[in-house]
C-alpha positions as CSV (number, residue, x, y, z in Angstrom):
1,M,18.9,-28.3,-0.8
2,S,16.9,-30.2,1.8
3,T,13.6,-31.6,0.9
4,S,11.9,-29.2,3.3
5,T,12.9,-26.2,1.3
6,T,12.4,-27.4,-2.3
7,P,10.6,-25.1,-4.7
8,D,7.6,-27.5,-4.7
9,T,7.4,-27.4,-0.9
10,L,7.6,-23.6,-0.8
11,S,4.9,-23.4,-3.4
12,R,2.6,-25.6,-1.4
13,R,3.2,-23.5,1.7
14,V,2.5,-20.2,-0.1
15,L,-0.7,-21.6,-1.8
16,R,-2.1,-22.8,1.5
17,Y,-1.2,-19.4,3.0
18,A,-3.0,-17.6,0.1
19,H,-6.0,-19.9,0.3
20,A,-6.4,-19.4,4.0
21,Q,-6.6,-15.6,3.5
22,G,-8.8,-15.5,0.5
23,T,-11.4,-18.0,-0.8
24,G,-10.8,-20.4,2.1
25,R,-10.4,-17.9,4.9
26,S,-13.4,-19.1,6.9
27,Q,-12.1,-22.7,6.7
28,F,-9.0,-21.9,8.6
29,P,-10.1,-19.7,11.6
30,T,-7.4,-18.1,13.6
31,P,-8.0,-17.6,17.4
32,A,-8.0,-14.0,18.4
33,Q,-4.6,-12.9,19.7
34,V,-5.0,-9.6,21.5
35,A,-1.6,-7.9,22.1
36,E,-0.2,-4.4,22.0
37,A,1.0,-3.3,18.6
38,S,4.5,-2.0,18.1
39,G,5.1,1.7,18.4
40,P,4.9,4.2,15.5
41,L,8.7,4.2,15.1
42,P,11.4,1.5,14.9
43,D,12.8,0.5,18.3
44,G,15.5,2.9,19.5
45,A,14.4,5.7,17.1
46,A,12.0,7.6,19.5
47,G,13.9,10.5,21.0
48,A,17.0,10.0,18.8
49,P,18.6,13.0,17.0
50,G,17.0,14.1,13.8
51,S,17.2,16.7,11.0
52,T,14.2,18.9,10.3
53,L,12.4,18.4,7.0
54,P,11.8,21.4,4.7
55,Y,8.7,23.5,5.2
56,G,6.4,24.8,2.5
57,T,5.9,21.6,0.5
58,T,2.1,22.1,0.4
59,E,2.5,25.6,-1.0
60,L,4.7,24.2,-3.8
61,L,2.0,21.6,-4.6
62,E,-0.7,24.2,-4.6
63,R,1.0,25.7,-7.7
64,A,1.0,22.4,-9.5
65,A,-2.2,21.6,-11.3
66,F,-3.5,18.0,-11.1
67,P,-2.6,15.8,-12.9
68,A,0.0,17.2,-15.3
69,G,1.6,19.8,-13.0
70,R,5.1,19.3,-11.6
71,V,7.3,21.2,-9.2
72,A,10.6,22.3,-10.8
73,G,13.6,23.6,-9.0
74,A,12.6,22.9,-5.4
75,D,15.2,22.6,-2.7
76,R,15.7,19.2,-1.2
77,P,13.4,17.5,-3.7
78,A,13.8,13.9,-2.4
79,E,12.7,15.0,1.1
80,R,9.8,16.9,-0.3
81,A,8.8,13.8,-2.3
82,L,8.8,11.9,1.0
83,L,6.4,14.5,2.5
84,A,4.1,14.4,-0.5
85,A,4.0,10.7,-0.3
86,F,3.8,10.1,3.5
87,G,3.4,13.4,5.3
88,L,0.5,14.3,7.6
89,Q,-2.5,15.9,5.9
90,R,-5.2,16.3,8.5
91,A,-6.7,14.9,11.7
92,E,-10.5,14.1,11.5
93,L,-11.6,14.8,15.1
94,T,-14.8,12.8,14.8
95,N,-13.1,9.8,13.3
96,P,-11.9,7.0,15.6
97,Y,-8.9,6.6,13.3
98,F,-8.3,10.3,13.0
99,E,-4.8,10.6,11.5
100,H,-5.0,11.0,7.7
101,R,-2.2,11.0,5.1
102,A,-2.1,11.0,1.3
103,L,-2.3,7.2,1.4
104,P,-4.7,4.8,3.3
105,S,-3.7,2.5,6.1
106,V,-5.4,-0.1,8.4
107,R,-6.7,1.7,11.4
108,S,-4.4,4.6,10.6
109,L,-1.5,2.5,12.0
110,F,0.8,3.0,8.9
111,P,3.0,-0.1,9.4
112,V,5.2,0.8,6.4
113,H,8.2,3.1,7.2
114,A,10.4,5.1,4.8
115,F,14.1,5.2,5.5
116,L,16.7,7.4,4.0
117,T,20.4,6.5,3.8
118,G,23.4,8.6,2.8
119,E,25.1,11.6,4.5
120,G,25.5,9.8,7.8
121,P,23.6,7.1,9.7
122,A,20.4,5.7,8.3
123,R,17.3,7.8,9.2
124,V,13.6,7.1,9.4
125,L,10.9,9.4,8.3
126,D,9.2,10.7,11.5
127,V,6.1,12.7,10.3
128,H,5.1,13.6,13.8
129,R,8.4,15.4,14.4
130,H,8.5,16.6,10.8
131,A,12.0,15.2,10.8
132,L,14.3,12.4,9.6
133,T,15.3,10.6,12.8
134,E,18.6,8.7,13.1
135,L,18.6,5.0,13.7
136,P,21.2,4.7,16.5
137,G,24.1,2.4,15.7
138,T,23.6,2.1,12.0
139,A,26.7,2.5,9.8
140,R,27.4,5.6,7.8
141,D,26.3,4.9,4.3
142,S,27.4,7.0,1.3
143,A,24.7,5.6,-1.1
144,R,21.6,7.8,-1.1
145,R,18.6,5.6,-1.1
146,I,15.0,5.4,0.1
147,L,14.0,2.1,1.6
148,L,10.4,1.0,2.4
149,A,9.9,-1.7,5.0
150,G,6.8,-2.9,6.7
151,R,6.6,-3.9,10.4
152,Y,4.1,-6.7,10.8
153,T,3.9,-6.3,14.5
154,R,2.6,-2.7,14.1
155,L,-0.8,-4.3,13.4
156,P,-2.8,-5.8,16.3
157,A,-2.0,-9.5,16.8
158,F,-5.7,-10.5,16.5
159,Y,-5.3,-10.1,12.7
160,G,-3.1,-13.2,12.8
161,P,-1.6,-14.2,9.4
162,L,-3.6,-11.5,7.8
163,R,-1.1,-9.0,9.1
164,G,1.3,-10.3,6.4
165,T,-1.1,-9.6,3.6
166,L,-2.2,-6.2,5.0
167,T,1.3,-5.0,5.5
168,E,2.5,-6.1,2.1
169,L,-0.5,-4.5,0.4
170,E,0.5,-1.3,2.2
171,M,4.0,-1.8,0.8
172,G,2.6,-1.6,-2.7
173,I,0.4,1.4,-1.7
174,S,3.5,3.1,-0.3
175,L,5.6,2.3,-3.4
176,R,3.0,4.0,-5.6
177,A,2.8,7.0,-3.2
178,L,6.6,7.4,-3.2
179,A,6.7,7.0,-7.0
180,V,4.1,9.8,-7.4
181,G,6.0,12.0,-4.9
182,L,9.3,11.5,-6.8
183,E,7.6,12.2,-10.1
184,L,6.0,15.4,-8.8
185,F,9.4,16.8,-7.7
186,G,11.4,15.6,-10.7
187,V,13.5,12.9,-8.9
188,T,14.3,9.8,-10.8
189,G,14.8,6.7,-8.6
190,H,15.6,3.1,-9.4
191,L,13.7,0.3,-7.7
192,T,15.4,-2.9,-6.6
193,L,13.3,-5.8,-5.3
194,P,14.7,-7.7,-2.3
195,A,16.3,-11.1,-2.8
196,S,17.7,-11.3,0.7
197,G,17.5,-9.6,4.1
198,E,20.8,-7.6,3.6
199,A,19.1,-4.2,3.6
200,L,17.1,-5.1,6.7
201,S,20.3,-6.0,8.5
202,E,21.9,-2.7,7.4
203,L,19.0,-0.8,9.0
204,G,19.4,-2.8,12.2
205,L,15.7,-4.0,12.2
206,A,14.6,-7.2,13.8
207,E,14.4,-10.0,11.3
208,G,11.4,-11.4,13.0
209,E,9.1,-8.4,12.7
210,W,9.8,-6.7,9.3
211,T,9.3,-7.3,5.6
212,W,12.4,-7.3,3.4
213,P,12.7,-3.7,2.2
214,L,12.1,-2.3,-1.2
215,T,15.1,-0.1,-2.2
216,V,14.9,3.0,-4.3
217,D,18.3,4.4,-5.4
218,L,18.3,8.2,-5.8
219,P,20.3,10.2,-8.3
220,G,24.0,9.9,-7.7
221,A,23.8,6.3,-6.5
222,T,24.7,3.3,-8.7
223,P,21.5,1.2,-8.8
224,G,21.8,-2.3,-7.5
225,T,25.3,-2.0,-6.1
226,G,24.4,-2.1,-2.4
227,S,25.2,0.4,0.2
228,G,28.8,-0.2,1.0
229,A,28.0,0.1,4.7
230,Q,29.8,-1.9,7.3
231,P,28.4,-5.4,7.7
232,P,26.2,-5.9,10.8
233,E,28.8,-7.9,12.7
234,T,31.1,-5.0,12.8
235,R,28.4,-2.8,14.5
236,E,28.1,-5.0,17.5
237,G,27.2,-2.9,20.5
238,R,26.2,0.1,18.4
239,G,22.8,-1.1,17.0
240,G,23.0,-4.9,17.0
241,D,20.6,-5.0,20.0
242,R,17.7,-4.0,17.7
243,L,18.9,-6.6,15.1
244,R,19.0,-9.3,17.8
245,A,15.8,-8.3,19.5
246,A,13.5,-11.3,19.9
247,A,10.1,-11.0,18.2
248,P,7.0,-11.1,20.4
249,A,5.7,-14.6,21.0
250,D,3.3,-15.1,18.1
251,P,3.1,-18.3,16.1
252,S,1.5,-16.6,13.1
253,L,4.6,-14.5,12.5
254,D,6.6,-17.6,11.5
255,Q,4.2,-18.3,8.7
256,I,4.1,-14.6,7.6
257,L,7.9,-14.4,7.5
258,A,8.4,-17.7,5.7
259,V,6.1,-16.5,2.9
260,N,7.7,-13.0,2.6
261,R,11.2,-14.6,2.5
262,T,10.2,-16.7,-0.5
263,Q,11.2,-13.6,-2.5
264,S,14.7,-15.1,-2.4
265,T,13.5,-17.7,-5.0
266,L,12.9,-14.9,-7.5
267,G,16.6,-14.1,-7.8
268,E,18.2,-10.8,-8.3
269,A,16.0,-8.4,-10.4
270,A,17.6,-5.6,-12.4
271,P,17.0,-2.1,-10.9
272,A,14.0,-0.5,-12.6
273,P,13.5,3.2,-13.1
274,L,10.6,4.9,-11.3
275,T,9.7,7.2,-14.1
276,R,5.9,7.1,-14.5
277,A,3.3,6.6,-11.8
278,V,0.7,9.2,-12.9
279,P,-1.3,8.5,-16.1
280,D,-1.4,11.1,-18.9
281,D,-5.2,11.1,-19.1
282,A,-6.3,11.3,-15.5
283,A,-8.8,14.1,-16.1
284,A,-10.6,15.6,-13.1
285,R,-12.0,18.8,-11.6
286,E,-9.7,21.8,-11.6
287,L,-7.6,21.0,-8.6
288,S,-4.0,21.3,-7.5
289,W,-2.0,18.4,-6.3
290,A,-2.1,19.8,-2.8
291,E,-5.9,19.7,-2.9
292,V,-6.0,16.1,-4.2
293,L,-3.7,14.8,-1.5
294,W,-5.7,16.7,1.1
295,E,-9.0,15.2,-0.1
296,R,-8.0,11.6,-0.1
297,G,-10.2,9.8,2.3
298,S,-11.8,6.4,3.1
299,G,-15.3,7.5,3.9
300,R,-16.7,8.9,7.2
301,M,-19.2,8.3,9.9
302,P,-20.5,10.9,12.4
303,R,-19.8,11.0,16.2
304,G,-16.9,8.7,16.3
305,L,-18.7,5.7,14.7
306,T,-16.8,3.2,12.6
307,G,-17.4,2.3,8.9
308,M,-18.5,4.5,6.1
309,A,-21.8,6.1,4.8
310,G,-22.4,7.5,1.4
311,R,-25.2,8.8,-0.8
312,L,-25.9,7.5,-4.3
313,R,-25.6,10.1,-7.0
314,Q,-25.0,10.2,-10.7
315,V,-21.2,10.6,-11.2
316,P,-19.4,11.8,-14.4
317,E,-17.8,9.3,-16.8
318,G,-14.4,10.7,-16.1
319,S,-14.5,9.4,-12.5
320,L,-14.4,5.9,-13.9
321,T,-12.3,6.3,-17.0
322,G,-9.8,8.2,-14.8
323,A,-9.7,5.4,-12.3
324,A,-9.1,2.9,-15.2
325,A,-6.2,5.0,-16.4
326,W,-4.6,5.0,-12.9
327,A,-5.1,1.2,-12.6
328,A,-3.6,0.6,-16.0
329,V,-0.2,2.3,-15.2
330,P,2.1,-0.7,-14.9
331,P,4.4,-1.0,-11.8
332,P,8.1,-0.6,-12.4
333,G,10.3,-3.3,-13.6
334,D,9.9,-6.5,-15.7
335,L,9.3,-8.8,-12.8
336,L,6.5,-6.7,-11.2
337,R,5.0,-6.3,-14.7
338,R,4.9,-10.0,-15.3
339,V,3.2,-10.4,-12.0
340,A,0.7,-7.6,-12.9
341,E,-0.3,-9.6,-16.0
342,H,-1.8,-12.1,-13.6
343,V,-3.7,-9.6,-11.6
344,D,-7.2,-9.0,-12.9
345,V,-9.1,-5.7,-12.2
346,T,-12.9,-6.0,-12.0
347,V,-15.3,-3.2,-11.0
348,A,-19.0,-3.2,-10.1
349,V,-20.5,0.1,-11.3
350,Q,-23.8,2.0,-10.9
351,A,-25.1,5.5,-11.7
352,T,-22.1,6.5,-13.8
353,D,-22.4,8.5,-17.0
354,G,-21.4,6.5,-20.1
355,F,-21.4,3.1,-18.4
356,E,-24.1,0.5,-18.0
357,D,-24.8,-0.7,-14.5
358,G,-23.1,-4.0,-13.8
359,V,-19.7,-5.5,-13.7
360,H,-16.8,-4.5,-16.0
361,R,-13.3,-5.7,-16.4
362,L,-10.1,-3.7,-17.2
363,T,-8.7,-5.0,-20.5
364,G,-6.0,-3.1,-22.4
365,G,-6.5,0.0,-20.3
366,R,-10.3,0.1,-21.0
367,L,-13.3,-1.1,-19.0
368,L,-15.3,-3.6,-20.9
369,P,-18.7,-5.1,-19.9
370,H,-18.3,-8.4,-18.1
371,R,-21.6,-9.1,-16.4
372,P,-24.1,-6.3,-17.1
373,G,-27.2,-5.7,-15.1
374,P,-28.4,-3.7,-12.1
375,G,-28.1,-4.8,-8.4
376,A,-24.5,-5.8,-8.3
377,L,-23.5,-3.4,-5.5
378,A,-26.5,-4.3,-3.4
379,A,-25.5,-8.0,-3.8
380,L,-21.9,-7.2,-2.8
381,E,-23.1,-5.4,0.4
382,R,-24.5,-8.7,1.6
383,D,-21.1,-10.2,1.3
384,Y,-19.2,-7.5,3.1
385,G,-17.8,-8.5,6.5
386,Y,-18.7,-5.3,8.5
387,N,-22.5,-5.1,8.4
388,L,-24.7,-2.1,9.0
389,A,-25.1,-1.8,12.8
390,P,-25.9,0.9,15.4
391,G,-22.2,1.5,15.8
392,N,-21.0,0.9,12.3
393,G,-21.8,2.2,8.8
394,C,-21.9,0.0,5.7
395,D,-23.0,1.6,2.5
396,V,-21.7,-0.5,-0.3
397,R,-25.1,-0.4,-2.0
398,H,-24.8,3.4,-2.4
399,A,-21.3,3.4,-3.8
400,S,-20.5,4.4,-7.3
401,A,-18.0,1.7,-7.9
402,V,-16.4,-1.2,-6.0
403,W,-13.0,-2.3,-7.5
404,F,-11.5,-5.8,-7.0
405,C,-7.9,-7.0,-7.7
406,S,-7.8,-10.7,-8.0
407,V,-5.4,-13.4,-9.1
408,R,-5.4,-17.1,-9.9
409,Q,-2.7,-18.0,-7.3
410,R,-2.0,-21.5,-8.7
411,E,-1.2,-20.1,-12.1
412,L,0.8,-17.3,-10.6
413,V,3.0,-19.5,-8.4
414,A,3.4,-22.2,-11.1
415,E,4.7,-19.7,-13.6
416,L,6.7,-17.3,-11.5
417,G,7.4,-19.2,-8.3
418,P,6.3,-18.9,-4.6
419,G,7.8,-15.4,-4.2
420,A,5.3,-14.0,-6.7
421,W,2.5,-14.2,-4.1
422,T,4.2,-11.3,-2.2
423,L,4.8,-9.4,-5.3
424,A,1.1,-9.7,-6.2
425,Q,0.3,-7.8,-3.0
426,Y,2.7,-5.1,-4.1
427,V,0.9,-4.9,-7.5
428,A,-2.6,-4.7,-5.9
429,G,-1.4,-2.0,-3.5
430,W,0.1,-0.1,-6.5
431,I,-3.2,-0.2,-8.3
432,T,-5.1,0.7,-5.1
433,Q,-3.2,3.9,-4.4
434,G,-3.9,5.1,-7.9
435,L,-7.7,4.5,-7.4
436,C,-7.5,6.4,-4.1
437,L,-5.9,9.5,-5.7
438,N,-8.3,9.4,-8.7
439,A,-11.3,9.2,-6.3
440,A,-10.1,12.2,-4.3
441,A,-9.7,14.2,-7.6
442,H,-13.4,13.6,-8.3
443,G,-14.8,14.3,-4.8
444,L,-15.2,10.7,-3.9
445,Y,-14.0,8.6,-1.1
446,A,-12.0,5.3,-1.8
447,R,-12.0,2.7,1.0
448,P,-9.6,-0.2,0.6
449,A,-11.0,-3.3,2.2
450,R,-10.2,-7.0,2.7
451,A,-13.6,-7.6,4.2
452,F,-15.5,-9.2,1.3
453,D,-16.2,-12.9,1.5
454,G,-13.9,-14.3,-1.2
455,L,-16.2,-17.2,-2.2
456,A,-19.5,-15.3,-2.1
457,V,-18.4,-12.5,-4.4
458,Q,-17.2,-14.9,-7.1
459,R,-20.7,-15.3,-8.5
460,P,-21.9,-11.6,-8.7
461,L,-18.5,-10.6,-10.1
462,G,-18.2,-13.5,-12.5
463,L,-14.8,-14.6,-11.1
464,A,-13.4,-18.0,-11.8
465,P,-13.7,-20.6,-9.0
466,D,-9.9,-20.5,-8.4
467,E,-9.7,-16.7,-8.4
468,T,-8.7,-15.1,-5.1
469,V,-9.5,-11.4,-4.3
470,L,-6.4,-9.6,-3.1
471,L,-7.9,-6.3,-2.3
472,S,-11.1,-4.3,-3.0
473,V,-11.7,-0.5,-3.1
474,I,-15.2,0.9,-2.3
475,S,-15.7,4.3,-3.9
476,G,-18.6,6.7,-3.6
477,T,-19.9,10.1,-2.5
478,P,-19.4,10.8,1.2
479,R,-22.5,11.5,3.3
480,F,-20.7,13.1,6.2
481,N,-17.9,15.7,6.4
482,G,-16.0,15.7,9.7
483,L,-14.2,18.6,11.3
484,P,-10.7,18.4,9.9
485,L,-7.6,19.8,11.6
486,D,-4.9,20.8,9.0
487,L,-1.6,19.2,9.9
488,R,0.4,20.2,6.8
489,L,3.6,22.1,7.2
């Protein structure tokens, strides 16, 4: 191994990358790079043949009570699970980012795509066509699998290296959404973490634009045995053009890709069953699963303005204990769980029955006082990156809770290696999607954000000086209700 790729060198690169996006973000400014984002589908998929997805998934979910209800005996359950996880829910016509699904996404761009293999060429979930669209030139694959891959270039280039973190956080969000969908329809999958780009090559996706995929083997497949598809070199002229496509000129992509590919240092992880994504004690109002998925939202403003506005009100204890139950469900597999042990969950609370105002920490599935006292959320608003302005709403001070996932990245990388940084994003995303669903079940919005000043929030939250915030979730009562257009089929 050359000295440029030793584990110590990789660890230093990852730590600098992590520091530049967290506590040290302002010390490493990235010049704005304005460029067109990639399209909503992988190259070559738009207009390709597709198979229509089943209708009536919402009606099935309407008969399943939240949280314990399940759908038994549905036809094409894996495809219905995809719709429950990623399907269109509504368009908010007064929202500048109007497309809403059961999971949040930066600017409603949804850079993470779900692919299905087996029974012919690989296909990508195309929610706008309500179809699985073929990826031209991919080999026929007998293994029935769902793969999740994030396209960094889907996000605007002015995000710079932050596109890496945002996309990988959405990978974790998407994994939890998929796991919930599979659980609802009684489908047992097995998750395999990537140790190479083999799956990316099999899908014919450009190496310079995509994350390495997460693979979920469906019933009937042998977990962890690969697809058995023809290798990429035998598909020359049938799909290799997408594989060979040059990435757009963007120096930040090299850094993003280098960090994502350090997952190879983690080695092969055993396939892990996706058996539990919903907590047993997630009490809520009397709602169906269809209603919870419909109500998930990130906060609204009127008249096409950006940001969020809320109103402070006393909320029931279950809104917070339910959120803690969702956050405490471990991600699948030993390796992700070892990473999760390094991810701390802290929440600033106010006006919640059964809880003193102040900062609490999740310990052993319970929220324990960490820094009690009023005023924590007002202090946090001063450290939020999108201030209240004539064209933007900022109402952190009126939220019920603001959640933070944080990690001591030096300890994480020292114990588990440089690839653990990417896995920590997956864990934070996994937790975040649980918080979002719980909030929807209690009539609250939940807004994931990377906009808090990492250094400034350490003091009010009582974080350690070397603790980096991975992601936050602002949750409260919405002040505005936009005009929604139902997009469910």
